[in-house]
C-alpha positions in Angstrom: 17.0 -24.0 -29.0 18.3 -20.6 -30.2 17.0 -21.2 -33.7 13.7 -22.4 -32.3 13.4 -19.3 -30.2 14.0 -17.1 -33.3 11.3 -18.8 -35.2 8.8 -18.2 -32.4 9.8 -14.6 -32.1 9.0 -14.1 -35.8 5.4 -15.2 -35.1 5.1 -12.3 -32.7 4.9 -9.8 -35.6 7.4 -7.5 -34.0 5.1 -6.7 -31.1 7.2 -6.0 -27.9 4.5 -7.2 -25.5 4.1 -10.4 -27.4 7.8 -11.1 -27.4 8.2 -10.3 -23.7 5.2 -12.6 -22.8 6.6 -15.4 -25.0 9.9 -15.0 -23.2 8.0 -15.3 -19.9 6.5 -18.6 -21.1 9.8 -20.0 -22.3 11.5 -19.0 -19.1 9.4 -21.6 -17.3 10.5 -24.4 -19.7 13.7 -26.4 -19.0 14.1 -28.7 -21.9 14.1 -28.8 -25.7 10.9 -30.9 -25.7 9.1 -28.2 -23.7 10.3 -25.5 -26.1 9.2 -27.5 -29.1 5.7 -27.9 -27.5 5.5 -24.1 -27.0 6.5 -23.6 -30.6 3.8 -26.0 -31.7 1.2 -24.3 -29.6 2.2 -20.8 -30.9 1.6 -22.1 -34.5 -1.7 -23.7 -33.5 -3.0 -20.5 -31.8 -2.0 -18.4 -34.8 -3.9 -20.8 -37.2 -6.9 -21.0 -34.9 -7.1 -17.2 -34.6 -6.8 -14.5 -37.1 -3.1 -14.3 -37.1 -3.1 -11.1 -34.9 0.2 -12.1 -33.2 0.0 -10.4 -29.9 -3.5 -11.5 -28.9 -2.7 -15.1 -29.8 0.5 -15.2 -27.8 -1.3 -13.6 -24.8 -4.0 -16.2 -25.0 -1.3 -18.9 -25.1 0.3 -17.3 -22.0 -3.0 -17.7 -20.1 -3.5 -21.3 -21.2 0.0 -22.1 -20.1 -0.6 -20.9 -16.6 -0.8 -23.7 -14.0 -4.2 -24.0 -12.3 -3.1 -22.4 -9.1 -2.2 -19.2 -11.0 -5.3 -18.8 -13.1 -7.6 -17.5 -10.4 -4.9 -15.2 -9.2 -4.6 -13.7 -12.6 -8.3 -13.5 -13.2 -8.7 -11.6 -9.9 -6.9 -8.7 -11.5 -10.0 -8.1 -13.6 -11.6 -6.4 -10.6 -9.4 -3.4 -10.8 -10.1 -0.4 -13.0 -7.9 0.4 -16.1 -4.5 1.9 -15.3 -5.0 1.1 -11.6 -1.8 0.9 -9.5 -2.4 -2.1 -7.4 -0.9 -2.6 -3.9 0.7 -6.0 -3.8 0.0 -6.4 -0.1 -3.7 -5.6 -0.6 -4.0 -8.0 -3.5 -2.5 -10.8 -1.5 -4.9 -10.1 1.4 -7.8 -10.4 -1.1 -6.5 -13.6 -2.6 -6.3 -15.2 0.8 -9.7 -14.0 2.0 -11.2 -15.5 -1.2 -9.5 -18.8 -0.6 -7.6 -18.5 -3.9 -4.3 -19.0 -2.1 -3.8 -21.6 0.6 -0.8 -22.4 2.8 1.5 -25.2 1.7 2.5 -28.1 3.8 6.2 -28.7 3.3 7.5 -31.9 4.8 10.4 -31.2 7.1 9.9 -27.4 6.9 6.5 -27.2 8.7 3.7 -25.1 7.3 4.6 -22.2 5.0 2.8 -19.0 5.9 0.0 -18.3 3.4 1.2 -14.7 2.7 4.6 -16.0 1.6 2.9 -18.5 -0.7 0.8 -15.7 -2.3 4.0 -13.6 -2.7 5.6 -16.4 -4.6 2.6 -16.6 -6.9 2.9 -12.9 -7.5 6.6 -13.3 -8.4 5.7 -16.1 -10.8 3.1 -13.9 -12.6 5.7 -11.2 -12.9 8.3 -13.6 -14.3 5.7 -14.8 -16.8 5.2 -11.1 -17.7 1.4 -11.4 -16.9 1.8 -8.3 -14.7 4.1 -5.3 -14.7 6.0 -4.4 -11.6 5.7 -0.8 -10.4 7.5 0.0 -7.1 9.8 -2.4 -5.1 10.6 -2.2 -1.5 14.0 -2.1 0.2 14.4 -5.9 -0.3 13.4 -5.6 -3.9 10.1 -7.3 -3.2 7.0 -6.2 -5.3 5.3 -3.3 -3.7 2.9 -2.2 -6.5 1.9 -3.6 -9.8 -0.3 -2.8 -12.8 -1.6 -4.7 -15.8 -0.9 -3.8 -19.5 -4.0 -2.7 -21.4 -3.9 -5.7 -23.8 -3.2 -8.1 -20.9 -6.2 -6.6 -19.0 -8.4 -7.1 -22.1 -7.4 -10.8 -22.0 -8.1 -10.9 -18.3 -11.5 -9.4 -18.7 -12.3 -11.7 -21.6 -11.4 -14.9 -19.7 -13.1 -13.6 -16.5 -16.3 -13.2 -18.6 -16.0 -16.6 -20.3 -15.5 -18.3 -16.9 -18.2 -16.3 -15.2 -15.6 -15.2 -12.7 -17.1 -11.9 -11.8 -19.5 -9.1 -12.9 -18.2 -5.6 -13.4 -20.5 -2.5 -13.1 -19.0 0.4 -15.0 -19.9 3.1 -17.5 -20.0 0.6 -20.3 -22.8 -1.3 -18.5 -25.1 1.7 -19.1 -28.8 1.0 -19.4 -28.2 -2.6 -20.3 -26.9 -3.2 -16.8 -30.1 -1.7 -15.3 -32.0 -4.2 -17.4 -29.8 -7.2 -16.6 -28.7 -6.5 -13.1 -31.2 -8.9 -11.6 -30.9 -11.4 -14.4 -29.0 -14.7 -14.4 -25.9 -12.7 -15.6 -25.3 -11.4 -12.1 -27.1 -14.1 -10.2 -24.7 -16.7 -11.5 -21.5 -15.0 -10.3 -20.0 -14.8 -6.8 -18.1 -11.6 -7.3 -19.1 -8.0 -8.2 -16.7 -5.1 -8.8 -18.4 -1.6 -9.0 -16.5 1.1 -10.8 -19.6 3.4 -10.7 -22.3 4.0 -8.1 -24.5 0.9 -8.4 -28.1 0.4 -7.7 -27.3 -2.0 -4.9 -31.0 -2.8 -4.2 -31.4 -4.2 -7.7 -28.8 -6.9 -7.2 -30.7 -10.1 -6.3 -27.9 -12.5 -5.5 -28.0 -13.8 -1.9 -25.0 -16.0 -2.6 -22.6 -13.2 -3.5 -19.2 -13.8 -2.0 -17.3 -10.5 -2.7 -18.2 -6.9 -3.4 -15.5 -4.5 -4.4 -16.1 -0.8 -4.8 -13.8 1.6 -6.6 -15.0 5.1 -5.6 -13.1 7.4 -7.9 -16.0 7.2 -10.3 -18.7 6.7 -7.7 -17.8 10.0 -6.1 -18.3 11.7 -9.4 -21.7 10.0 -9.7 -22.8 11.0 -6.2 -21.6 14.6 -6.7 -23.8 14.7 -9.8 -26.8 13.9 -7.5 -26.0 16.5 -4.9 -24.8 20.1 -4.5 -21.6 20.1 -2.3 -22.8 23.5 -0.8 -26.0 21.8 0.2 -24.2 18.9 1.8 -22.2 21.4 4.0 -25.4 23.1 5.0 -27.2 19.9 6.0 -24.1 18.8 7.9 -24.3 22.1 9.8 -27.9 21.4 10.6 -27.3 17.9 11.8 -24.6 19.2 14.2 -26.2 22.4 15.4 -29.9 21.6 15.0 -30.7 24.8 13.2 -33.3 25.4 10.5 -32.7 25.1 6.8 -35.1 25.7 3.9 -37.3 22.6 3.6 -36.4 21.7 0.0 -32.7 21.7 0.6 -33.0 19.7 3.8 -35.3 17.1 2.3 -33.1 16.7 -0.8 -29.9 16.2 1.1 -31.5 13.9 3.8 -32.9 11.9 0.9 -29.4 11.3 -0.6 -28.2 10.3 2.9 -31.2 7.9 3.2 -30.3 6.3 -0.1 -26.8 5.7 1.1 -28.1 4.3 4.4 -30.5 2.0 2.4 -27.6 0.8 0.3 -25.6 -0.1 3.4 -28.5 -1.9 5.1 -29.5 -3.7 1.9 -25.9 -5.1 1.6 -25.7 -6.1 5.2 -29.1 -7.9 5.2 -29.1 -9.5 1.8 -25.5 -10.5 1.1 -24.9 -12.5 4.3 -22.4 -14.9 2.6 -20.0 -12.1 1.8 -16.4 -13.0 2.4 -14.9 -9.7 1.0 -16.3 -6.2 1.3 -13.8 -3.7 -0.1 -13.8 0.1 -0.7 -11.1 1.9 -2.5 -11.0 5.7 -2.9 -12.0 8.6 -0.7 -15.7 9.1 -0.1 -16.3 12.4 1.8 -19.9 11.6 2.6 -20.6 7.9 3.2 -23.8 8.7 5.2 -24.6 9.4 8.8 -23.1 6.3 10.4 -22.1 2.7 9.7 -25.2 0.6 10.4 -25.2 -2.0 13.1 -26.5 -4.5 10.5 -22.9 -5.1 9.5 -22.8 -7.6 12.2 -24.9 -9.9 10.0 -21.9 -10.6 7.7 -20.5 -13.3 9.9 -18.6 -15.0 7.0 -16.5 -11.9 6.2 -12.8 -12.5 5.9 -11.9 -9.1 4.5 -13.4 -5.7 5.4 -11.9 -2.4 4.2 -13.6 0.9 5.1 -10.6 3.1 4.4 -11.3 6.8 3.7 -15.1 6.5 4.2 -16.4 9.6 6.1 -19.4 9.5 8.4 -21.1 12.2 10.4 -21.5 10.1 13.6 -18.0 9.0 14.8 -19.0 5.8 16.6 -18.5 2.5 15.0 -21.0 -0.2 15.9 -20.3 -2.8 18.6 -21.8 -5.4 16.2 -18.4 -5.5 14.5 -17.5 -8.0 17.2 -19.7 -10.6 15.5 -17.3 -10.8 12.6 -15.2 -13.6 14.1 -13.8 -14.9 10.8 -12.1 -11.6 9.8 -8.5 -11.9 8.6 -8.1 -8.3 7.4 -9.9 -5.3 9.0 -9.2 -1.8 7.9 -11.0 0.8 10.0 -9.3 3.9 8.8 -12.6 5.8 8.5 -13.0 9.5 9.1 -15.5 11.8 10.6 -17.1 14.8 9.0 -16.8 17.6 11.5 -16.1 20.9 9.9 -18.7 23.3 8.6 -16.9 23.5 5.2 -17.3 19.8 4.7 -13.8 18.8 5.5 -13.1 15.6 7.4 -11.2 14.8 10.6 -11.7 14.3 14.3 -11.5 11.2 16.5 -13.4 7.9 15.9 -14.7 5.7 18.6 -13.9 2.0 18.1 -15.7 -0.4 20.5 -13.6 -2.8 22.5 -14.7 -5.9 20.4 -11.6 -6.5 18.2 -10.2 -9.0 20.7 -13.0 -11.4 19.6 -11.5 -11.6 16.1 -8.9 -14.1 16.9 -8.2 -15.0 13.2 -7.1 -11.4 12.4 -3.9 -11.2 10.4 -4.0 -7.5 9.3 -5.5 -4.7 11.5 -5.6 -1.1 10.5 -7.0 1.2 13.2 -8.2 4.9 12.7 -5.4 7.4 13.0 -7.3 9.3 15.7 -9.4 7.4 18.2 -11.4 9.3 20.9 -10.2 9.2 24.5 -13.0 6.7 25.4 -11.6 4.1 23.1 -9.5 1.5 24.9 -8.8 -1.7 22.9 -7.7 -5.0 24.2 -5.6 -6.8 21.5 -3.8 -9.5 23.6 -5.8 -12.3 21.9 -4.6 -11.4 18.3 -1.7 -13.9 18.3 -1.9 -14.4 14.5 -1.5 -10.7 13.7 1.0 -9.9 11.0 0.2 -6.2 10.4 -0.8 -3.6 13.0 -1.2 0.0 11.9 -2.0 3.1 14.0 -1.3 1.4 17.4 -0.8 3.9 20.3 -0.5 3.6 24.0 -3.4 6.0 24.7 -6.0 3.7 23.1 -4.3 0.4 23.4 -2.2 -1.6 25.9 1.5 -1.7 25.2 1.7 -5.1 27.0 -0.5 -6.6 24.3 2.4 -6.3 21.8 4.2 -8.9 23.8 1.7 -11.6 22.7 2.0 -10.8 19.0 4.7 -13.3 18.2 4.1 -13.3 14.4 4.0 -9.5 13.9 5.8 -8.4 10.8 4.7 -4.7 10.3 4.1 -2.4 13.3 3.1 1.2 12.7 2.7 3.4 15.8 0.8 6.6 15.4 0.2 9.0 18.2 1.3 8.6 21.8 4.0 6.1 22.8 4.7 5.8 26.5 5.8 2.7 28.3 4.9 3.3 32.0 5.2 -0.4 32.7 8.9 -0.4 31.7 10.4 1.8 34.4 13.6 -0.2 34.6 14.3 -0.9 30.9 17.5 -2.8 31.5 15.7 -5.6 33.4 12.4 -5.9 31.5 12.0 -8.1 28.5 11.7 -6.7 25.0 8.4 -4.9 24.2 7.7 -7.2 21.4 8.5 -10.3 23.4 10.6 -12.9 21.5 9.4 -11.7 18.1 12.3 -12.2 15.7 10.3 -11.8 12.4 9.3 -8.1 12.6 10.3 -6.6 9.3 9.0 -3.0 9.4 8.7 -0.5 12.2 7.1 3.0 11.9 6.9 5.5 14.7 4.9 8.7 14.0 4.3 11.3 16.6 3.5 14.6 14.8 2.9 16.8 17.9 4.9 18.7 20.5 4.9 15.5 22.6 8.5 14.1 22.9 8.7 10.5 23.9 11.2 9.3 26.4 14.4 8.5 24.3 14.9 5.4 26.5 11.6 4.0 25.2 12.6 4.5 21.6 16.0 2.9 22.1 14.5 0.0 23.9 11.9 -0.5 21.2 14.4 -0.4 18.3 16.9 -2.6 20.2 14.2 -5.2 20.5 13.6 -5.3 16.7 16.6 -7.5 15.9 15.7 -8.3 12.3 13.8 -5.3 10.8 14.7 -4.2 7.4 12.6 -1.0 7.3 12.5 1.8 9.9 10.5 5.0 9.7 10.8 7.7 12.4 8.5 10.8 12.3 9.0 12.4 15.7 11.1 14.8 17.6 13.9 12.9 19.3 16.9 15.2 19.2 19.4 12.4 18.9 19.5 8.9 17.3 20.1 5.8 19.3 23.7 4.5 19.2 24.8 2.5 16.2 24.8 -0.9 18.0 21.1 -0.5 18.9 20.0 -0.7 15.2 19.5 -4.0 13.4 22.3 -4.8 11.0 19.6 -6.0 8.6 18.1 -2.5 8.1 17.8 -1.8 4.4 15.6 1.3 4.4 15.4 4.3 6.8 13.0 7.3 6.6 13.5 10.3 9.0 11.3 13.3 9.3 10.8 16.2 11.8 13.3 14.4 14.1 15.1 17.7 14.9 18.4 15.9 15.2 21.1 18.2 16.5 24.0 15.9 15.8 24.8 14.8 12.3 23.1 11.4 11.7 25.4 10.3 8.9 28.2 8.9 11.1 25.7 6.6 12.8 23.7 5.6 9.7 26.7 5.2 7.5 27.9 2.2 9.6 24.7 0.2 8.8 26.1 -2.6 6.5 22.9 -3.3 4.5 21.3 0.2 4.2 20.1 0.7 0.6 17.5 3.5 0.9 17.9 6.6 3.1 15.4 9.5 3.1 16.2 12.4 5.3 13.2 14.7 5.1 11.8 18.0 6.5 13.9 19.0 9.6 15.1 15.6 10.3 18.5 17.3 10.9 18.7 20.9 12.1 22.5 21.3 12.0 24.5 23.3 9.4 27.1 20.6 8.5 26.7 17.0 7.3 29.5 14.6 6.4 29.8 11.2 4.9 33.1 9.6 5.6 35.1 7.2 3.5 33.9 3.6 3.6 30.5 4.6 4.8 27.1 3.7 3.3 28.7 0.7 1.4 25.4 -0.5 -0.1 23.4 2.7 -0.3 21.5 2.8 -3.6 19.1 5.8 -3.1 19.5 9.0 -1.1 16.9 11.7 -0.7 17.6 14.9 1.2 14.6 17.2 1.5 13.8 20.4 3.3 16.8 20.5 5.6 16.5 24.3 6.0 19.6 24.9 8.0 22.0 22.7 6.0 24.8 24.8 4.6 27.6 22.4 3.9 27.7 18.7 3.0 31.0 16.8 2.7 31.4 13.5 1.0 34.8 11.8 1.3 36.3 9.7 -1.5 35.1 6.1 -1.0 31.8 7.0 0.5 28.5 5.7 -1.0 30.3 3.7 -3.7 27.0 2.0 -4.8 24.8 5.1 -4.9 22.8 5.3 -8.2 20.0 7.9 -7.4 20.4 11.1 -5.5 17.6 13.7 -4.7 18.1 17.1 -3.2 15.0 19.3 -2.8 14.4 22.6 -0.9 17.8 22.8 0.8 18.0 26.5 0.0 20.9 27.3 2.3 23.1 24.6 0.9 26.0 26.4 -0.7 27.2 23.7 -3.2 27.3 20.0 -3.9 30.0 18.1 -2.3 33.2 17.6 -4.3 33.1 13.9 -3.4 30.2 13.2 -5.8 32.7 13.0 -8.6 34.1 9.8 -7.1 30.8 8.0 -7.1 31.0 6.4 -10.5 27.8 4.4 -10.2 25.6 7.5 -9.8 23.1 7.5 -12.7 20.5 10.0 -11.7 20.6 13.4 -9.9 17.5 15.4 -9.2 17.7 18.9 -7.8 14.7 21.1 -7.0 13.6 24.3 -5.4 17.1 25.8 -5.0 18.4 29.2 -6.0 19.2 29.8 -9.7 22.8 30.5 -8.7 23.1 27.0 -7.3 21.8 25.5 -10.6 24.0 27.6 -12.7 27.1 26.2 -11.1 26.1 22.7 -12.1 25.1 23.2 -15.8 27.7 22.7 -18.5 30.2 25.5 -18.3 29.5 26.1 -14.6 32.2 26.0 -12.0 30.9 22.9 -10.3 30.0 21.0 -13.5 33.1 18.8 -13.1 31.4 17.2 -10.0 28.4 15.9 -11.9 29.5 15.6 -15.6 29.8 11.8 -15.2 26.1 11.5 -14.3 24.0 10.4 -17.3 20.7 12.0 -16.1 20.5 15.3 -14.3 17.1 16.9 -13.7 16.3 20.4 -12.3 12.9 21.2 -10.9 11.7 24.7 -10.4 15.1 26.2 -9.7 15.6 30.0 -9.5 
């Protein structure tokens, strides 16, 4: 098999990508016969093609995909070149399109569909069809991208199989001529990388429409003067006069946007996916009520769209088939055209009983009060708070995996925390918990302790709030692999508590998470810590690391700790440390660490040391 492999590598013409992809194909083969078949196919593709090596091997890699992976791969053609793709978002799109279905495993019950899709993603990575970007604390794929040559293959196959139509700069005038032709009428998917003439699309059977607004914003800005937009926004809020030409011009552009919305909502009634990516500072006056016509929608993402009127339509309640709903829209409120301010969400989400992923606006107005107790299938809940939602509804979400609380968090119903059940009921599958309260409001520490104690199996914890003191060690899940702390204003050193967590791999202590002057990591603490980031601890002066602490640490970041006198002597005992990054510290601090400096002995074993804006 070794000699056979060498012969196949020779056919790759020394191209690294071709060799890697070929290795991905061979990794799925378990016998000599299968390897021989691959070798035969490689020779066949080279003879059939022009002997270009990498292109032929890439085409073979696609043809070698099992049927259930082909549509998953082709779906990547939606995304623009060099796009960093969120794995979670991609999986949600796959599921909404029906590309990935749950598996029925005898004896093991039904496997959750998101886990099936995650396995597909892993298989594409193992076959080198995608390139992995970030990984989470459990080393699962968090982001991914597609190599340029692999993307060219993806686009070619998508076109050959009539998988989708892409509207981009290359479409040019030809697209304007063909947009209503059979080219677009015969596809079920459209991806717009520039601002499209939506009204020209005559395809009532369209199933998905994906917008990527980085380019669309450039196009709309070319049509309008930003200064004029600010002036018309001022008029709409204050009902004052503006010169007639400016007012008509800006109102006309807003009318075009409104027509685009209403045309989509009235003519593409079979849509299953409506997706927007990228910030759009002026998406029109409001979201039209006609959105309620899209009763087949499985996926709706309105993230970072900004409207003048802050009230979402009650017709959203008609979208009973939704699986993913992202309502993180914003409101244009300031005279300079900035965005912000509260959004009113009607109390209709409880009707969407098939919801699996719900993203609420960060700021809802005081009149918003949402009943969510019917959402028993929910896996993701983002921007939950007790001002606009009922804390008791969390008790019914038995499948919740990711809970992100933003804003107020009070548990009036849990006066006697010792006798009441866990806030999350008997949920034992919650993986990630985020609590963000960026205000002077300080939650009751008993509530925080009770919430964390009820999360028995989480692996990721993010705390962005003033708490003064961490809960005791035994209140934390032993499974926690990642902790992020910011503005916690901890008076006591958190390291003795955090260092006892047996599976902690990532620790980020950011911006006034700790307000004390001394921090210490004792021997035998942080046994699995791989990455440590210390950032903007303004009062920190001394950091001690005992020999035997953090034995697995590979990457250390220290930024803007300007009162820190020196690096701990104990760093020299961490032999696995491979990268040290230091930034925004006095020049004298840096000079001690460079070769010839008095503290160089502490870091001389580290292969990569980077300094950023020191001195």
